[in-house]
N, C-alpha and C positions, 0 to 999 in steps of 0.2 A: 420778026414775029407781030403780029397785028398789034395795033395802040390798046386795042380795046383787054388786052391779056396786061398789060401795065397793074404792077402791084403798087399802092402807096404804104410807103415803111415811115412809120413812125419810129424813129431811132433815138435811144437814149442813153443817159451817162448816169450811174447812181454809184454813190458812195458815203460811207458812213464807222467814224469812229467813236465808240462808249465813251461816255466822260467818263474819266478817273485814269483811261489809260495813257501809258507812256508815252514818252514824246517822240520815242523812235519808230511807234506805232502810226503817229500824225504823220510823222516823216514819210514814211514809205510809201502810205496812202496816195500821198500828194507826187510823189515822185514816180510811181509806178503805175496810177492810174487815172489820176484829176490833169496834170500837166500835161502828157502825152496825149491825150486825147483833146482837150480842150486849144492847146497853144497849138498839136497838126489841123483841127478839124479847122481854126481860124483860119487858115489860109484857102478854105475850099466855100467863099462863101456862096455855094450853088448849092451846097448841104445842109440840110438843117438836123435840129435835135433837142430833144427837151431833155432839160438838167435838174436833177437831183440829189444835192451833196446836202446831209444833215447842216442842223444848226451849229452843235458841237464842231463839226469838221470847219464848218465856215468861218465858222469865230476864230478858230485857230489860225486856219488859210493868213484871214485878214490881218493880224498881229503877223504872223511870219514870214509872210509873202505877199502883199499887198499888191502888189503887179500883176499878180494873176487874177484880180478883183477887175482891172482896171480890158484885159482880155474878152471877160464875159458880160461886161458892162455893154463894152460896145457890139459884140456879137447881139444882144438882147435889141440894143436901139436899131439894129438896124435889120431885125425881124430874123436873123437868123436861130437866135434859139431862143427859146420859150425854159421860163422857171417852174420848177414842180414848187408848192407848198408841201404844208402837212407840221408834223409833231417834231418841233425845237429840237426836243432830247429821243428824237426819231424812237415812239410810245407803240408799242402794242393796245391800239385803242380802246377795246372790249374789256382791258384790265383795268382803264382807270377812269377815275368819277367825270361824269359829263363837262362839268366847269373844266375839269385839267383837259380833257382834248381840247375843248375849244378854246381855253387859256394856252395849249402850246401852240394851237394852229392859228394863231392873233399872234405869238411871238415873235414865230417863224415870221408872218406877210409881213409883219412892221421892220423884220429886221431887210427882207430882200428888197420893199421897196426905198427903204433908206436908203440903203447899198446900189441896187442895181436902176431907180430909176424907175419900175413899173411890179404892181400890183400881182402875184399870180394868180391863177384862174385855176388851177389844177393839183391835185393833194394826194399825194404818195403813202401808201399803204403798208407800212414796213411788213416783208415775208407774205404781203398778200393776206394779212391776219383780217375775217372777215365776218363779219357779223350782223345781221340785218338793219337793224336800229342804226349802225353808223352810218346811214346816209343820212337820218336828219340831222345829224354832227356834224358832217360834214358841208351837207347845205347851207346848215345856220349859220355856217363861217363863210360864206360866201364862194365856196368852191365849187365849182361848177363839173369837173369830170374829176373821174381815178381811173387807176388802173386794177383790174385784177388779172389771174393767169385763165388761160385758155380752158383749163382740165377743170377750175370752178367754174366758168361759162357752160363746157359739158356738162358738169351736176348740178347745175340749174336748167338743165332740161333743151338747152338750148340746141338748136338741130346743126349738122352740119352746114348746111347750106346759108347758117348766118352768121357764122362762127368769126368772117370777115368784117363782119362791122360791129358800131359800139351799139351798144343798148342802155337803156333805162330802167332806173332801179328806183323806187321810192321808199319812203317809212315816215309817217305821221303828215302825211301830204308834200314833203319834202322830196324834188326829185335830184339827181347825178345822173349824169351820165358817165357808164363803164369803158374801156377801152378792154379787148383781149389782150394780153401779151403770151409770145408765144415762146414757152420756156425751150420748147424742143428744138427752134429756129437758132436760140440764143447759141444750145449747144454745138449746132453743128456750125457754126458761125468761126465755132473756135478753133474746126477740123478742116475746113473746107474753105473754096474760095466763097465772094460771095456773089458772083454773077450764077455760080452752080449751085448755092443755096437756094435762089433766087427761082430760078427754072425747074429746079426738086418739087417747089413749093407750089410752083403755076400747075406743074402738070400733076400734080394730085389734088389741085382743088379744082382742077377743069371740069369735070363732068356736076360737078354743082354752079356755075358761074352762072348759069341761067334763073338758078335760085338766088342766088347771091345777093343781089338787090331786092330788098321787101318793098322798095316803091320805084314809080316812075320819076322821082325827085333824086335818088339817092348819086349822087356824083362818086363818090367813092366806094364804091363797094368792094373790092377788093385790099383791106387794110390790115399788116400786120405793124405790133407793135414790141422793138426787142430793144432789153437793155445788157447787150454783149461786157462780159466782163472783161474779155480779151479775144484776142485775134490770132491767127496764125502767124506763126514765128518759130524760128533757129531760138536753141536756149541762149548762144551768144550775142541773140539780134537785139539792139533797144527797142523797147515799146514804141518811140516816135515811127522811127520807120516800118513797123509790122502797121503802127495804125496808120501812115503816109500813103502805105499800101492798099491799104483798103477802102480807105475815102478817095480814091483815084481807082479804086473798081469801080466802084460806087458812080462816081463822074464818068465813067464810061458803060456805064448799064443804065444810063437814065431812058432805052428804048424800052427796057422793060421794069424798071423801078424808080421812083421819086421819092424823095423825102418831103414830109409835110409836117407839117406840126398841128397838135392836138386843136387851138384856135381859130386854125383854119375850115379845118372839117367842121366842127359844133357850129361856125360861120354859114357852110355851104350847104348843111346836109340836115332838112328840118323836120323829119319824119323818121322813128326809131323804133324797135322792137323794145317789150319789155320783158323785164323778167326779177326774179327774187330768187337772191344767191344763197346757199344753204351757209351755215357756219363752217368755217371751212379755209385752208391757208396753202400756202407756194409749197411748203415744204411737206419731204418726204412722210410718210406712213399716217399721213393723216392727222399731222399735228396740230396739236391743239393745246394753247399757254392755259387753260385753266385745266387742263388733264396735268397736264407738266407740272402744276404749281402741290398736286394732290400726290405726284410722285416725287419731289423733289423739296427736302425739307429747306435744305438752306434758301432756295426762290420762293418759297411758301413764308422764310421768315423775312425776308427784303417786302414781299407784297404786304405782309400783315401789319410791321412798323408802315406802310406806306399808306394804309389805310386808316390806319389811327391815328398817325400824323395829319390825315386829312381833318379828322374829326376836330383835331387841337386846334388846327387853323379857324376851321367854320367857328368856332368858340371865340374864335376872337374877334371882341369888339371895340367900332369907335379908331382905331389907328387903321387907314387902309393901305398906308406905305408902308407898316411895317407885316402885316398881312399880307400884301403883294410879294414883301420879298421875301416870306414867309413859304409862300404857293412855290415861288421860284424855286425855292430851295428844294421843295418837292419834286419840282417835275423832274432835277437833275437824277432824281432816285430811279428816273418810270423805264431808263433803256430799254427797249425789249431786248437784249443781250445779257440781262438778269433775269430773263423768261424762256429762254430758248434753248436747245442743246449748243449754239453756239460758244465759243470760250468764257463769255460772262459769264455760267453760270459754274464752273470750279474756280475760277479763277479768283483769289483771293484777293486780290487791289481793286478790282472794277466791285468786288461787293461792298470793302472795304471805303470808298468813294461815294457808294449809295446809301452807307448808314452814317457816315459823318455829313451827307448832306442834309436829312432829314431830322440830325442832330441839331445840327444849323437850323431847321426849319422848327423843331421844337424849342429850342430856346428861347428863339423867337415870339413868339406864343407864349412865354412866361410871363408876367408881370415885373416889369421895371425896380418895383420893391422886394421887400423882402419874402421869399418864397417861401412857403409853409407844406412842411412835408406831408406826406400822405400816405393811406396804402390802400386801394382799391380792389375791387372784384369786378370784371372786366373778360369779358370771350374776346381776347389779343389775336389769336390762330386762327381765330374764326372755324373752329370744330365742333363747337355745341358744348362747348365745358369750360366753366371761367376760367379766371388765371389771374393772380394775385400780386400787382401793381404797386411795388415799394417806389417812391419816387424822393430822393432829397433835394435840397442843393444842388450837389456836383455829381450825385449817384444816381442810376437807374436800375434797382435789382428787378427781374422778374422772375415768378417763380410759378410753373406749370404745376398741377397735382400729378400729372406722370412722373411719378419718380421724387415726388417733392424735390426739383431740383430748378436750379438757377439756370435761364435759357437766354434769357437777354442782360446783360450786366452793362452797362454802359460809365465811360469818364465821359462829363460832360463837357468842362474847360476846356478839354482835346478833344471832344468829337467824336470820340472811339469808342467799338460796341467789341470787349476783349472777350465775347461769346460769338461771335461770327466763324466757327469754328468748320463749318462744311457742314455734310449727310455722310453718314459711312450704311454699312448693312447693317448697323445695330441704330439706326436713326443720329438726330441731331445732337452732337456733341451738348454737351453741358456741364456746367460746375455743382459741387453735390451730389453729385450722381453715384449713387451708392449700390458697392458690391462686393459680397460677402461669400468670400472662398476657405480654402484647405489650408489649414495651418501649414502648410510642408509645401506650397506651389513656392514656384518661384519665379519672380518677375524680371523678364528682358524686355529686349527692345522692339522683339516681335509679338506682344504679349497681345494673343487674344482669347478674352475670356466667352466659356462657352456656357448656356443656361443650363445643358445637362449637366455643368462640372460645377456653376459654380452660382450662386444665386445674382441675379441679375436686378437687383430694384429697382434702379432705374428704369426697367419697363413693368412697372409695376404701378398699380396708381395707388397713392399715398390717402388715409383720409384726414378733411379737414377738417383740425381737433378744436381750435381757437385760435381769432383774429383779434388784434388791437389796430383800432386805427391811427392809432402813434408810432404805428409801424413795427408791429411783434406780430408773426403768424406762425401756430405747429403744426403739424400733420405727424401721422402717425400711419405706421406700415406695419398691421397686425402679423402677428404669426400666420405661418400658410398652409398648407396643403403638408401634407408627409412625405410624399413622392415629391416635392422639391428639395435643392438640396438647402441645408441650412432653415429651411420652414418654420422649426420653432423661434427662430431667433424677432422679436418684435422692434421696432425702428419708433422712436419718436425724437422728433428735427423739429427745433422753433428757429425762427430768423429772426432778428431784429436789427434794423437799420437806423441809428441815432447817429444826430451827428458827422453823416457821408461815412460811418465805419459801416460796415456788416461784421455781424457776431452770429455763427451758427455753431447751436448747440445739440449734441449728442445722448440720449439715453438708451443703450441698449438692452434688453432684460431677455434673457434663456428661460422659453416656458417647458422647457422639456424639462421629464423627472429626472436625468444623468446628464452629465456634465457636459460641455461642450466646447473645443477650440477651433480655433478658427481665426483667420484675417478678414479684419475688417476696411477697406478702402473705398474711401469718399472720394472719389477720384474727381477733382480740377481743370478742367480745361481752358488755356487762354490763349488766344489770337494776336498776333504780333503782325509785323509787317515783314520779317522773314524770321530766318532762323539763326543764323550765324550773329557772330559777338556785333557786326555792325548793325544789326538789327536790337536783340536779346541778350542779358545778362543774367547768369541766376547765380546769387550766393547765399550761402551760410552763414553763423558765426563760431570761431572758437572761442574756448575757456576762458581767452582775454577779451572778447566780444569783435573781435578783427575780423574784417571780412576773409570768405574764403572760396574762391569760384568752385563751381559745381560744375558737371557735365550731365553725368550721366546718373548715379546711385550716390545716394548719402544719409544720413543721420541726424535727425535733430530736431529741434520741435520749433523752427520758425523756417522761416525763406525772404529771401530780399528779393526783387525782379525789379530789374534796371530796364526798362522799355526808354530802348535809346533814340530810335523814330518819335518818337511821342516824348521824350526826356520825364517819364513819368518813373518813381517809384509806389512799386506795389511791395507791401509786406504782408505775407502771412503767418501768423501766429496759433500755435497749439499750447494747448495744456501741456499736454500730453507727450512726448517722444514716438518719432516715428520712421521706419524706414520709406525714404523717399524716391522715388524714379521718374526722371523726366526722361519721357516719351514721344520725339516730335508726329507727328499724323501728315501724311501726304495723300493727296488724290490726283491722277492721273499727271504724276510724278511733279504734282504743285503743293507746294506747302499750304497748309490750312492750321495747325496750331499746336499747340505743346501739352501733351495731358504729364501733369502732373499726380503720381500715385503716390499717395501717403499710406502706406502699410500699417494696422495698427496689430501686431497678434496678441490672443486674447481669449481668455481659460473664464468661463462660466461656471458658476455649480446650478443645481436646478435654483431658478427665481431669482439669480443672482445679478445685479446691472451693473453694467457700466459704463462711465458719461467724460466728455470730452466738449470741451467747446474749441471752436477756431475765433480769429478775428481777422478780416481782411480791410487795408486802409493804401489808399491811392491819393497821392502825394507829388508833386508837382513843384 
């Protein structure tokens, strides 16, 4: 084959494990992905590769497999490998504030320079999620190049003849070079031999080769970038053997393909095409993280908390060290896995880790003296409607007008959000989410309330009746239309957060002309680290005030919950006795929360009222 048909290959390796993942997940990625690729390639000094491993993963490897760092350092020093920078905690850059984009990139840059002796020149973009304004952020962080998928180049209007070279993109006068990644080639490499894939590739663009070089100075006109996750192997074959066979094939195919580092291409090639990329990503179905937030309440909950925490940090004045520590805690909650279709979005423990980091950041923003309790109105979830945010020394209680229910309940001493409950078809689970059901409805472990059968007050908007900046807020749900179940029932509900005790008082009124019997169920959700007795235990008390362990159904006016993991006791007391039911909630077979359904059987004459009061207290 003629020399001019040679392909220049940017071979890459990428891996990431989200912050808060289990130790076993880090070990698995290291053993199955990082170590086989690096340790095998190390023996092939003629093969070059660009490496990107997230800061979270590298930090773990540094402490658990420090010998691995020595291999990478040696490969970098002999110019066999080039390390990519990027966001330390693998964020979707468009979703985070500008200062966080630059801060995360600088943190990663500092870490890589400290451990491998060289500053990265390129920036990795998770899932290639792109918006054009990112070019300025990347360039301002002294990153010279990045990667996007071939499909994104096509969406940008790049012709077939120009798909085999990098291009220049610009924002606010800042320039970045972008290399196309051929994900179709990555998939082929998982099934075919290296030489077969390269020959097929050359044949595909052979009729374009006269146009491929856009200038006479173009030295590397046939460039493909690939970041293969795996190469062909049998199920019983160790990853090292598969990669060894792959690198051996590359060595034997030097007449048609040669690995090269991006820095060498940038140094040798002087003229590039210019293009502007539309908002896009490399994920299927035109994935947009912004649209994902709209469609997934639990992801939007983390995002909203992230934006709110950023506001708190920006208001912190005078203590640069404390501000930096708070911002680094904020960055831990910006992992792309929390805002994408991968496992992070429904997986309870990753969200828990994100909320813990955000609460640590919030605690750092508070003055070290006496904290003044407050109630503020603020559009927390960014939907155009203000929420009511109670903040006390140890407890945050955030209330929304929809359902006048609590959607976030933080216990700050343990950095835990007890209402990180996931989202379902009915929406994000909350506390004191009111339901009115028929008197004869039987509540079971598989209960599913329906709007044509029960009045789902948590889906109706309450009116803000009165607020007290010292810690009291009242809401009213007027009697509804006659065509909805139990529409004649009016609900008045007041919240009071004082000395870290949340009090919720109810007044229900029958506005109908006739007597009505019904069950009132103010559903209360709590999210724990797990569902077994190793994580949480529920108790009520007998007549002698001795604890009785409860599992599913109980009758009482108080319940004690032991959060075993956090060593927290939660006491929920009610003035009136109720029939209680404990129902665990799952999503994708993963535990999300435990639903406490206190059911009060009520009968009201015309204009008669019913009252009750709950008190919720945390201690450790």
